[in-house]
All heavy atoms as TSV, in Angstrom:
chain	resi	resn	atom	element	x	y	z
A	1	MET	N	N	60.265	-15.206	-29.865
A	1	MET	CA	C	59.561	-13.946	-30.024
A	1	MET	C	C	58.250	-14.000	-29.247
A	1	MET	O	O	57.557	-15.009	-29.229
A	1	MET	CB	C	59.287	-13.722	-31.506
A	1	MET	CG	C	58.681	-12.385	-31.808
A	1	MET	SD	S	58.815	-12.083	-33.565
A	1	MET	CE	C	57.263	-11.323	-33.836
A	2	SER	N	N	57.933	-12.905	-28.622
A	2	SER	CA	C	56.718	-12.839	-27.823
A	2	SER	C	C	55.482	-12.922	-28.715
A	2	SER	O	O	55.451	-12.395	-29.816
A	2	SER	CB	C	56.702	-11.528	-27.041
A	2	SER	OG	O	55.493	-11.398	-26.351
A	3	LYS	N	N	54.445	-13.572	-28.209
A	3	LYS	CA	C	53.193	-13.706	-28.959
A	3	LYS	C	C	52.125	-12.769	-28.409
A	3	LYS	O	O	50.944	-13.027	-28.556
A	3	LYS	CB	C	52.692	-15.158	-28.890
A	3	LYS	CG	C	53.577	-16.138	-29.613
A	3	LYS	CD	C	53.508	-15.940	-31.102
A	3	LYS	CE	C	54.323	-16.972	-31.835
A	3	LYS	NZ	N	54.383	-16.718	-33.251
A	4	VAL	N	N	52.551	-11.674	-27.764
A	4	VAL	CA	C	51.608	-10.723	-27.175
A	4	VAL	C	C	51.871	-9.351	-27.773
A	4	VAL	O	O	53.017	-8.905	-27.847
A	4	VAL	CB	C	51.761	-10.687	-25.639
A	4	VAL	CG1	C	50.834	-9.663	-25.034
A	4	VAL	CG2	C	51.504	-12.052	-25.043
A	5	CYS	N	N	50.802	-8.668	-28.193
A	5	CYS	CA	C	50.916	-7.313	-28.736
A	5	CYS	C	C	51.199	-6.345	-27.602
A	5	CYS	O	O	50.524	-6.369	-26.570
A	5	CYS	CB	C	49.615	-6.946	-29.448
A	5	CYS	SG	S	49.595	-5.257	-30.086
A	6	GLU	N	N	52.188	-5.459	-27.786
A	6	GLU	CA	C	52.538	-4.486	-26.752
A	6	GLU	C	C	51.566	-3.308	-26.718
A	6	GLU	O	O	51.567	-2.538	-25.770
A	6	GLU	CB	C	53.964	-3.983	-26.970
A	6	GLU	CG	C	55.008	-5.055	-26.763
A	6	GLU	CD	C	56.409	-4.540	-26.929
A	6	GLU	OE1	O	56.639	-3.328	-26.744
A	6	GLU	OE2	O	57.296	-5.355	-27.258
A	7	ILE	N	N	50.737	-3.141	-27.735
A	7	ILE	CA	C	49.789	-2.036	-27.783
A	7	ILE	C	C	48.455	-2.428	-27.146
A	7	ILE	O	O	47.971	-1.782	-26.221
A	7	ILE	CB	C	49.551	-1.582	-29.249
A	7	ILE	CG1	C	50.871	-1.217	-29.920
A	7	ILE	CG2	C	48.579	-0.420	-29.293
A	7	ILE	CD1	C	51.641	-0.090	-29.285
A	8	CYS	N	N	47.848	-3.510	-27.623
A	8	CYS	CA	C	46.512	-3.878	-27.145
A	8	CYS	C	C	46.517	-5.046	-26.169
A	8	CYS	O	O	45.496	-5.330	-25.545
A	8	CYS	CB	C	45.590	-4.194	-28.322
A	8	CYS	SG	S	46.086	-5.642	-29.272
A	9	GLY	N	N	47.636	-5.759	-26.040
A	9	GLY	CA	C	47.715	-6.882	-25.115
A	9	GLY	C	C	47.127	-8.172	-25.649
A	9	GLY	O	O	46.966	-9.135	-24.903
A	10	LYS	N	N	46.796	-8.211	-26.929
A	10	LYS	CA	C	46.215	-9.415	-27.524
A	10	LYS	C	C	47.245	-10.538	-27.524
A	10	LYS	O	O	48.402	-10.330	-27.867
A	10	LYS	CB	C	45.780	-9.120	-28.948
A	10	LYS	CG	C	45.097	-10.277	-29.648
A	10	LYS	CD	C	44.812	-9.956	-31.089
A	10	LYS	CE	C	43.817	-8.822	-31.164
A	10	LYS	NZ	N	43.447	-8.531	-32.550
A	11	GLY	N	N	46.815	-11.740	-27.133
A	11	GLY	CA	C	47.698	-12.893	-27.082
A	11	GLY	C	C	47.021	-14.118	-27.655
A	11	GLY	O	O	45.907	-14.048	-28.183
A	12	PRO	N	N	47.671	-15.285	-27.557
A	12	PRO	CA	C	47.089	-16.509	-28.088
A	12	PRO	C	C	45.843	-16.926	-27.311
A	12	PRO	O	O	45.743	-16.708	-26.104
A	12	PRO	CB	C	48.189	-17.549	-27.903
A	12	PRO	CG	C	49.402	-16.823	-27.499
A	12	PRO	CD	C	49.016	-15.486	-27.040
A	13	VAL	N	N	44.894	-17.530	-28.034
A	13	VAL	CA	C	43.648	-18.006	-27.442
A	13	VAL	C	C	43.468	-19.461	-27.853
A	13	VAL	O	O	43.695	-19.812	-29.006
A	13	VAL	CB	C	42.448	-17.157	-27.929
A	13	VAL	CG1	C	41.150	-17.690	-27.382
A	13	VAL	CG2	C	42.629	-15.706	-27.546
A	14	ALA	N	N	43.058	-20.310	-26.930
A	14	ALA	CA	C	42.846	-21.726	-27.230
A	14	ALA	C	C	41.469	-21.938	-27.831
A	14	ALA	O	O	40.517	-21.235	-27.498
A	14	ALA	CB	C	42.994	-22.553	-25.959
A	15	GLY	N	N	41.385	-22.912	-28.709
A	15	GLY	CA	C	40.111	-23.255	-29.326
A	15	GLY	C	C	40.134	-24.696	-29.776
A	15	GLY	O	O	40.981	-25.478	-29.343
A	16	ARG	N	N	39.222	-25.051	-30.650
A	16	ARG	CA	C	39.118	-26.425	-31.115
A	16	ARG	C	C	38.877	-26.482	-32.617
A	16	ARG	O	O	38.113	-25.688	-33.145
A	16	ARG	CB	C	37.971	-27.138	-30.405
A	16	ARG	CG	C	38.255	-27.436	-28.972
A	16	ARG	CD	C	37.126	-28.164	-28.336
A	16	ARG	NE	N	37.602	-28.860	-27.160
A	16	ARG	CZ	C	36.858	-29.667	-26.440
A	16	ARG	NH1	N	35.601	-29.874	-26.769
A	16	ARG	NH2	N	37.363	-30.271	-25.388
A	17	ASN	N	N	39.525	-27.434	-33.277
A	17	ASN	CA	C	39.186	-27.787	-34.652
A	17	ASN	C	C	38.067	-28.813	-34.591
A	17	ASN	O	O	38.133	-29.749	-33.792
A	17	ASN	CB	C	40.375	-28.430	-35.369
A	17	ASN	CG	C	41.405	-27.442	-35.810
A	17	ASN	OD1	O	41.085	-26.302	-36.116
A	17	ASN	ND2	N	42.661	-27.877	-35.849
A	18	VAL	N	N	37.062	-28.646	-35.417
A	18	VAL	CA	C	35.979	-29.619	-35.495
A	18	VAL	C	C	35.874	-30.066	-36.944
A	18	VAL	O	O	35.580	-29.273	-37.838
A	18	VAL	CB	C	34.639	-29.025	-35.004
A	18	VAL	CG1	C	33.540	-30.067	-35.076
A	18	VAL	CG2	C	34.773	-28.481	-33.602
A	19	SER	N	N	36.112	-31.366	-37.189
A	19	SER	CA	C	36.076	-31.898	-38.548
A	19	SER	C	C	34.644	-32.153	-38.990
A	19	SER	O	O	33.696	-32.022	-38.210
A	19	SER	CB	C	36.895	-33.191	-38.613
A	19	SER	OG	O	36.202	-34.216	-37.935
A	20	HIS	N	N	34.515	-32.557	-40.251
A	20	HIS	CA	C	33.184	-32.853	-40.793
A	20	HIS	C	C	32.524	-34.014	-40.049
A	20	HIS	O	O	31.318	-34.045	-39.866
A	20	HIS	CB	C	33.305	-33.178	-42.291
A	20	HIS	CG	C	32.008	-33.459	-42.952
A	20	HIS	ND1	N	31.046	-32.490	-43.159
A	20	HIS	CD2	C	31.482	-34.610	-43.453
A	20	HIS	CE1	C	29.994	-33.041	-43.752
A	20	HIS	NE2	N	30.244	-34.334	-43.950
A	21	SER	N	N	33.348	-34.978	-39.590
A	21	SER	CA	C	32.815	-36.108	-38.819
A	21	SER	C	C	32.714	-35.788	-37.331
A	21	SER	O	O	32.440	-36.667	-36.531
A	21	SER	CB	C	33.693	-37.340	-39.012
A	21	SER	OG	O	34.989	-37.105	-38.487
A	22	HIS	N	N	32.947	-34.531	-36.989
A	22	HIS	CA	C	32.845	-33.985	-35.625
A	22	HIS	C	C	33.908	-34.526	-34.677
A	22	HIS	O	O	33.699	-34.602	-33.476
A	22	HIS	CB	C	31.441	-34.194	-35.041
A	22	HIS	CG	C	31.116	-33.185	-33.971
A	22	HIS	ND1	N	30.896	-31.869	-34.251
A	22	HIS	CD2	C	31.012	-33.298	-32.621
A	22	HIS	CE1	C	30.656	-31.208	-33.122
A	22	HIS	NE2	N	30.727	-32.064	-32.118
A	23	ARG	N	N	35.063	-34.914	-35.218
A	23	ARG	CA	C	36.212	-35.217	-34.356
A	23	ARG	C	C	36.787	-33.892	-33.896
A	23	ARG	O	O	36.960	-32.969	-34.696
A	23	ARG	CB	C	37.264	-36.011	-35.119
A	23	ARG	CG	C	36.839	-37.438	-35.400
A	23	ARG	CD	C	37.894	-38.145	-36.191
A	23	ARG	NE	N	39.149	-38.216	-35.470
A	23	ARG	CZ	C	39.628	-39.316	-34.890
A	23	ARG	NH1	N	38.966	-40.439	-34.968
A	23	ARG	NH2	N	40.786	-39.290	-34.261
A	24	VAL	N	N	37.117	-33.790	-32.615
A	24	VAL	CA	C	37.543	-32.521	-32.033
A	24	VAL	C	C	39.008	-32.618	-31.613
A	24	VAL	O	O	39.399	-33.567	-30.936
A	24	VAL	CB	C	36.663	-32.157	-30.817
A	24	VAL	CG1	C	37.135	-30.895	-30.160
A	24	VAL	CG2	C	35.217	-32.036	-31.237
A	25	THR	N	N	39.834	-31.640	-32.046
A	25	THR	CA	C	41.227	-31.543	-31.622
A	25	THR	C	C	41.488	-30.125	-31.156
A	25	THR	O	O	40.857	-29.173	-31.619
A	25	THR	CB	C	42.201	-31.897	-32.767
A	25	THR	OG1	O	41.917	-31.067	-33.880
A	25	THR	CG2	C	42.070	-33.356	-33.174
A	26	ASN	N	N	42.409	-29.991	-30.240
A	26	ASN	CA	C	42.736	-28.679	-29.689
A	26	ASN	C	C	43.648	-27.908	-30.641
A	26	ASN	O	O	44.433	-28.493	-31.376
A	26	ASN	CB	C	43.422	-28.826	-28.337
A	26	ASN	CG	C	42.515	-29.420	-27.305
A	26	ASN	OD1	O	41.311	-29.241	-27.361
A	26	ASN	ND2	N	43.080	-30.144	-26.365
A	27	ARG	N	N	43.539	-26.599	-30.637
A	27	ARG	CA	C	44.389	-25.743	-31.453
A	27	ARG	C	C	44.544	-24.381	-30.802
A	27	ARG	O	O	43.881	-24.078	-29.810
A	27	ARG	CB	C	43.814	-25.585	-32.857
A	27	ARG	CG	C	42.469	-24.883	-32.888
A	27	ARG	CD	C	42.140	-24.304	-34.220
A	27	ARG	NE	N	43.079	-23.245	-34.551
A	27	ARG	CZ	C	43.015	-22.508	-35.636
A	27	ARG	NH1	N	42.077	-22.726	-36.522
A	27	ARG	NH2	N	43.866	-21.558	-35.872
A	28	TRP	N	N	45.427	-23.545	-31.349
A	28	TRP	CA	C	45.661	-22.182	-30.875
A	28	TRP	C	C	45.327	-21.193	-31.976
A	28	TRP	O	O	45.650	-21.422	-33.141
A	28	TRP	CB	C	47.127	-21.990	-30.481
A	28	TRP	CG	C	47.498	-22.668	-29.222
A	28	TRP	CD1	C	48.106	-23.878	-29.083
A	28	TRP	CD2	C	47.269	-22.176	-27.913
A	28	TRP	NE1	N	48.271	-24.174	-27.772
A	28	TRP	CE2	C	47.772	-23.128	-27.016
A	28	TRP	CE3	C	46.693	-21.023	-27.394
A	28	TRP	CZ2	C	47.717	-22.970	-25.647
A	28	TRP	CZ3	C	46.643	-20.865	-26.029
A	28	TRP	CH2	C	47.148	-21.820	-25.173
A	29	PHE	N	N	44.708	-20.084	-31.589
A	29	PHE	CA	C	44.518	-18.940	-32.478
A	29	PHE	C	C	45.553	-17.908	-32.057
A	29	PHE	O	O	45.452	-17.326	-30.975
A	29	PHE	CB	C	43.109	-18.362	-32.336
A	29	PHE	CG	C	42.029	-19.270	-32.826
A	29	PHE	CD1	C	41.381	-20.116	-31.954
A	29	PHE	CD2	C	41.660	-19.284	-34.162
A	29	PHE	CE1	C	40.376	-20.957	-32.397
A	29	PHE	CE2	C	40.659	-20.123	-34.609
A	29	PHE	CZ	C	40.022	-20.959	-33.731
A	30	ARG	N	N	46.570	-17.690	-32.901
A	30	ARG	CA	C	47.653	-16.779	-32.550
A	30	ARG	C	C	47.504	-15.471	-33.331
A	30	ARG	O	O	47.238	-15.490	-34.530
A	30	ARG	CB	C	49.000	-17.419	-32.872
A	30	ARG	CG	C	49.297	-18.617	-31.993
A	30	ARG	CD	C	50.703	-19.124	-32.212
A	30	ARG	NE	N	51.014	-20.174	-31.274
A	30	ARG	CZ	C	50.903	-21.472	-31.547
A	30	ARG	NH1	N	50.489	-21.849	-32.737
A	30	ARG	NH2	N	51.204	-22.373	-30.650
A	31	PRO	N	N	47.693	-14.329	-32.672
A	31	PRO	CA	C	47.634	-13.056	-33.403
A	31	PRO	C	C	48.847	-12.902	-34.313
A	31	PRO	O	O	49.905	-13.484	-34.048
A	31	PRO	CB	C	47.638	-12.004	-32.291
A	31	PRO	CG	C	48.309	-12.664	-31.146
A	31	PRO	CD	C	47.961	-14.125	-31.243
A	32	ASN	N	N	48.684	-12.122	-35.366
A	32	ASN	CA	C	49.767	-11.874	-36.323
A	32	ASN	C	C	50.651	-10.770	-35.753
A	32	ASN	O	O	50.388	-9.581	-35.940
A	32	ASN	CB	C	49.169	-11.484	-37.674
A	32	ASN	CG	C	50.197	-11.422	-38.762
A	32	ASN	OD1	O	51.381	-11.639	-38.525
A	32	ASN	ND2	N	49.762	-11.103	-39.959
A	33	ILE	N	N	51.717	-11.164	-35.049
A	33	ILE	CA	C	52.611	-10.229	-34.371
A	33	ILE	C	C	53.809	-9.932	-35.270
A	33	ILE	O	O	54.436	-10.851	-35.797
A	33	ILE	CB	C	53.105	-10.819	-33.032
A	33	ILE	CG1	C	51.939	-11.162	-32.124
A	33	ILE	CG2	C	54.078	-9.887	-32.356
A	33	ILE	CD1	C	51.208	-9.980	-31.557
A	34	GLN	N	N	54.108	-8.646	-35.442
A	34	GLN	CA	C	55.253	-8.207	-36.230
A	34	GLN	C	C	56.131	-7.303	-35.369
A	34	GLN	O	O	55.620	-6.545	-34.545
A	34	GLN	CB	C	54.793	-7.421	-37.466
A	34	GLN	CG	C	53.834	-8.171	-38.356
A	34	GLN	CD	C	54.458	-9.372	-39.011
A	34	GLN	OE1	O	55.618	-9.322	-39.407
A	34	GLN	NE2	N	53.698	-10.445	-39.111
A	35	LYS	N	N	57.448	-7.373	-35.574
A	35	LYS	CA	C	58.369	-6.489	-34.868
A	35	LYS	C	C	58.566	-5.247	-35.735
A	35	LYS	O	O	59.060	-5.341	-36.862
A	35	LYS	CB	C	59.697	-7.173	-34.611
A	35	LYS	CG	C	60.647	-6.317	-33.789
A	35	LYS	CD	C	61.766	-7.127	-33.211
A	35	LYS	CE	C	61.344	-7.526	-31.830
A	35	LYS	NZ	N	62.415	-8.031	-31.006
A	36	VAL	N	N	58.144	-4.079	-35.227
A	36	VAL	CA	C	58.234	-2.833	-35.984
A	36	VAL	C	C	58.943	-1.772	-35.155
A	36	VAL	O	O	58.991	-1.849	-33.930
A	36	VAL	CB	C	56.837	-2.316	-36.403
A	36	VAL	CG1	C	56.183	-3.247	-37.388
A	36	VAL	CG2	C	55.956	-2.106	-35.207
A	37	THR	N	N	59.496	-0.795	-35.842
A	37	THR	CA	C	60.128	0.334	-35.185
A	37	THR	C	C	59.074	1.410	-34.969
A	37	THR	O	O	58.414	1.833	-35.915
A	37	THR	CB	C	61.278	0.890	-36.048
A	37	THR	OG1	O	62.178	-0.175	-36.340
A	37	THR	CG2	C	62.013	1.992	-35.317
A	38	ILE	N	N	58.901	1.834	-33.712
A	38	ILE	CA	C	57.851	2.795	-33.372
A	38	ILE	C	C	58.443	3.945	-32.568
A	38	ILE	O	O	59.570	3.872	-32.090
A	38	ILE	CB	C	56.715	2.139	-32.563
A	38	ILE	CG1	C	57.218	1.666	-31.207
A	38	ILE	CG2	C	56.082	1.008	-33.333
A	38	ILE	CD1	C	56.121	1.298	-30.244
A	39	LYS	N	N	57.654	5.016	-32.442
A	39	LYS	CA	C	57.952	6.098	-31.510
A	39	LYS	C	C	57.004	5.944	-30.343
A	39	LYS	O	O	55.787	5.923	-30.521
A	39	LYS	CB	C	57.708	7.451	-32.176
A	39	LYS	CG	C	58.919	8.098	-32.714
A	39	LYS	CD	C	58.628	9.509	-33.169
A	39	LYS	CE	C	59.772	9.971	-34.017
A	39	LYS	NZ	N	59.557	11.272	-34.585
A	40	ASP	N	N	57.533	5.804	-29.127
A	40	ASP	CA	C	56.659	5.629	-27.969
A	40	ASP	C	C	56.138	6.973	-27.484
A	40	ASP	O	O	56.355	8.013	-28.119
A	40	ASP	CB	C	57.371	4.844	-26.856
A	40	ASP	CG	C	58.624	5.536	-26.348
A	40	ASP	OD1	O	58.889	6.684	-26.746
A	40	ASP	OD2	O	59.335	4.918	-25.530
A	41	ALA	N	N	55.436	6.966	-26.362
A	41	ALA	CA	C	54.780	8.173	-25.851
A	41	ALA	C	C	55.783	9.268	-25.492
A	41	ALA	O	O	55.460	10.457	-25.575
A	41	ALA	CB	C	53.938	7.819	-24.634
A	42	LYS	N	N	56.992	8.893	-25.098
A	42	LYS	CA	C	58.016	9.878	-24.735
A	42	LYS	C	C	58.785	10.398	-25.944
A	42	LYS	O	O	59.648	11.256	-25.799
A	42	LYS	CB	C	58.993	9.252	-23.744
A	42	LYS	CG	C	58.351	8.864	-22.439
A	42	LYS	CD	C	59.357	8.231	-21.516
A	42	LYS	CE	C	58.718	7.790	-20.220
A	42	LYS	NZ	N	59.675	7.125	-19.336
A	43	GLY	N	N	58.499	9.847	-27.120
A	43	GLY	CA	C	59.181	10.291	-28.323
A	43	GLY	C	C	60.433	9.503	-28.651
A	43	GLY	O	O	61.142	9.834	-29.593
A	44	HIS	N	N	60.717	8.443	-27.885
A	44	HIS	CA	C	61.888	7.613	-28.146
A	44	HIS	C	C	61.572	6.595	-29.235
A	44	HIS	O	O	60.467	6.076	-29.305
A	44	HIS	CB	C	62.318	6.874	-26.868
A	44	HIS	CG	C	62.736	7.789	-25.774
A	44	HIS	ND1	N	62.116	7.794	-24.552
A	44	HIS	CD2	C	63.695	8.743	-25.715
A	44	HIS	CE1	C	62.681	8.705	-23.768
A	44	HIS	NE2	N	63.642	9.304	-24.463
A	45	VAL	N	N	62.563	6.321	-30.064
A	45	VAL	CA	C	62.413	5.335	-31.114
A	45	VAL	C	C	62.863	3.985	-30.569
A	45	VAL	O	O	63.943	3.869	-29.994
A	45	VAL	CB	C	63.244	5.715	-32.359
A	45	VAL	CG1	C	63.173	4.637	-33.414
A	45	VAL	CG2	C	62.757	7.040	-32.912
A	46	ARG	N	N	62.016	2.953	-30.723
A	46	ARG	CA	C	62.351	1.617	-30.240
A	46	ARG	C	C	61.619	0.580	-31.068
A	46	ARG	O	O	60.743	0.904	-31.852
A	46	ARG	CB	C	61.995	1.460	-28.768
A	46	ARG	CG	C	60.518	1.498	-28.478
A	46	ARG	CD	C	60.241	1.351	-26.985
A	46	ARG	NE	N	58.830	1.276	-26.715
A	46	ARG	CZ	C	58.122	0.148	-26.648
A	46	ARG	NH1	N	58.726	-1.003	-26.821
A	46	ARG	NH2	N	56.838	0.168	-26.398
A	47	LYS	N	N	61.993	-0.677	-30.893
A	47	LYS	CA	C	61.314	-1.779	-31.576
A	47	LYS	C	C	60.269	-2.364	-30.646
A	47	LYS	O	O	60.472	-2.442	-29.441
A	47	LYS	CB	C	62.313	-2.843	-31.984
A	47	LYS	CG	C	63.259	-2.355	-33.042
A	47	LYS	CD	C	63.917	-3.488	-33.752
A	47	LYS	CE	C	64.821	-2.898	-34.810
A	47	LYS	NZ	N	64.848	-3.658	-35.999
A	48	ALA	N	N	59.133	-2.758	-31.214
A	48	ALA	CA	C	58.045	-3.313	-30.408
A	48	ALA	C	C	57.358	-4.415	-31.184
A	48	ALA	O	O	57.336	-4.420	-32.415
A	48	ALA	CB	C	57.042	-2.222	-30.055
A	49	ASN	N	N	56.767	-5.365	-30.434
A	49	ASN	CA	C	55.959	-6.425	-31.026
A	49	ASN	C	C	54.522	-5.934	-31.080
A	49	ASN	O	O	53.890	-5.713	-30.049
A	49	ASN	CB	C	56.055	-7.700	-30.184
A	49	ASN	CG	C	57.443	-8.276	-30.193
A	49	ASN	OD1	O	58.082	-8.316	-31.235
A	49	ASN	ND2	N	57.917	-8.717	-29.049
A	50	VAL	N	N	54.005	-5.761	-32.306
A	50	VAL	CA	C	52.686	-5.166	-32.505
A	50	VAL	C	C	51.881	-6.068	-33.437
A	50	VAL	O	O	52.417	-6.573	-34.434
A	50	VAL	CB	C	52.828	-3.757	-33.124
A	50	VAL	CG1	C	51.467	-3.123	-33.350
A	50	VAL	CG2	C	53.687	-2.877	-32.245
A	51	CYS	N	N	50.586	-6.254	-33.135
A	51	CYS	CA	C	49.735	-7.049	-34.024
A	51	CYS	C	C	49.363	-6.206	-35.247
A	51	CYS	O	O	49.335	-4.976	-35.207
A	51	CYS	CB	C	48.496	-7.566	-33.301
A	51	CYS	SG	S	47.298	-6.328	-32.823
A	52	THR	N	N	49.055	-6.888	-36.337
A	52	THR	CA	C	48.770	-6.192	-37.589
A	52	THR	C	C	47.456	-5.413	-37.515
A	52	THR	O	O	47.294	-4.440	-38.242
A	52	THR	CB	C	48.720	-7.183	-38.759
A	52	THR	OG1	O	47.813	-8.237	-38.444
A	52	THR	CG2	C	50.087	-7.770	-39.025
A	53	LYS	N	N	46.529	-5.819	-36.646
A	53	LYS	CA	C	45.283	-5.061	-36.507
A	53	LYS	C	C	45.556	-3.687	-35.906
A	53	LYS	O	O	44.919	-2.700	-36.296
A	53	LYS	CB	C	44.280	-5.825	-35.642
A	53	LYS	CG	C	43.639	-6.972	-36.387
A	53	LYS	CD	C	42.370	-7.404	-35.711
A	53	LYS	CE	C	41.639	-8.390	-36.569
A	53	LYS	NZ	N	40.304	-8.696	-36.065
A	54	CYS	N	N	46.486	-3.577	-34.951
A	54	CYS	CA	C	46.844	-2.274	-34.382
A	54	CYS	C	C	47.551	-1.407	-35.422
A	54	CYS	O	O	47.327	-0.193	-35.477
A	54	CYS	CB	C	47.727	-2.462	-33.148
A	54	CYS	SG	S	46.868	-3.075	-31.712
A	55	MET	N	N	48.387	-2.018	-36.249
A	55	MET	CA	C	49.077	-1.258	-37.309
A	55	MET	C	C	48.067	-0.727	-38.316
A	55	MET	O	O	48.132	0.413	-38.740
A	55	MET	CB	C	50.118	-2.117	-38.001
A	55	MET	CG	C	51.311	-2.419	-37.124
A	55	MET	SD	S	52.731	-3.091	-38.001
A	55	MET	CE	C	52.109	-4.621	-38.616
A	56	LYS	N	N	47.101	-1.570	-38.699
A	56	LYS	CA	C	46.104	-1.169	-39.692
A	56	LYS	C	C	45.171	-0.098	-39.139
A	56	LYS	O	O	44.741	0.802	-39.861
A	56	LYS	CB	C	45.296	-2.393	-40.122
A	56	LYS	CG	C	44.384	-2.150	-41.278
A	56	LYS	CD	C	43.720	-3.451	-41.726
A	56	LYS	CE	C	42.809	-3.193	-42.895
A	56	LYS	NZ	N	42.147	-4.430	-43.353
A	57	ALA	N	N	44.870	-0.152	-37.828
A	57	ALA	CA	C	43.971	0.812	-37.202
A	57	ALA	C	C	44.665	2.137	-36.910
A	57	ALA	O	O	44.006	3.098	-36.520
A	57	ALA	CB	C	43.404	0.235	-35.911
A	58	GLY	N	N	45.993	2.200	-37.075
A	58	GLY	CA	C	46.719	3.433	-36.842
A	58	GLY	C	C	47.018	3.725	-35.385
A	58	GLY	O	O	47.238	4.866	-35.004
A	59	LYS	N	N	47.038	2.689	-34.556
A	59	LYS	CA	C	47.323	2.886	-33.130
A	59	LYS	C	C	48.816	3.038	-32.858
A	59	LYS	O	O	49.216	3.304	-31.742
A	59	LYS	CB	C	46.796	1.688	-32.324
A	59	LYS	CG	C	45.295	1.557	-32.362
A	59	LYS	CD	C	44.837	0.384	-31.535
A	59	LYS	CE	C	43.337	0.213	-31.599
A	59	LYS	NZ	N	42.891	-0.956	-30.818
A	60	VAL	N	N	49.633	2.877	-33.896
A	60	VAL	CA	C	51.079	2.903	-33.758
A	60	VAL	C	C	51.635	4.041	-34.603
A	60	VAL	O	O	51.259	4.197	-35.755
A	60	VAL	CB	C	51.691	1.574	-34.248
A	60	VAL	CG1	C	53.179	1.585	-34.104
A	60	VAL	CG2	C	51.095	0.405	-33.518
A	61	THR	N	N	52.527	4.853	-34.014
A	61	THR	CA	C	53.224	5.881	-34.794
A	61	THR	C	C	54.575	5.308	-35.165
A	61	THR	O	O	55.430	5.108	-34.315
A	61	THR	CB	C	53.412	7.178	-33.996
A	61	THR	OG1	O	54.038	6.879	-32.744
A	61	THR	CG2	C	52.081	7.836	-33.727
A	62	ARG	N	N	54.720	4.981	-36.450
A	62	ARG	CA	C	55.947	4.344	-36.916
A	62	ARG	C	C	57.031	5.378	-37.106
A	62	ARG	O	O	56.776	6.503	-37.503
A	62	ARG	CB	C	55.670	3.597	-38.199
A	62	ARG	CG	C	54.564	2.562	-37.941
A	62	ARG	CD	C	54.368	1.578	-38.992
A	62	ARG	NE	N	55.519	0.783	-39.277
A	62	ARG	CZ	C	55.507	-0.144	-40.223
A	62	ARG	NH1	N	54.429	-0.337	-40.930
A	62	ARG	NH2	N	56.569	-0.849	-40.470
A	63	ALA	N	N	58.252	4.961	-36.808
A	63	ALA	CA	C	59.391	5.873	-36.908
A	63	ALA	C	C	59.989	5.856	-38.298
A	63	ALA	O	O	59.786	5.009	-39.081
A	63	ALA	CB	C	60.456	5.473	-35.905
């Protein structure tokens, strides 16, 4: 499954875990992507990978 939102283009971002003793390890911050049924701009019903922030903000018209 794709890790990129089809509405806003948000994708994974690299970062670092820093422990209490300041040991540093690499990690990923991944957006919460869900597959939902939407109506696109032409009015067609289709499935899309959308992040939950776009769903909560109302950027998606669900079918």
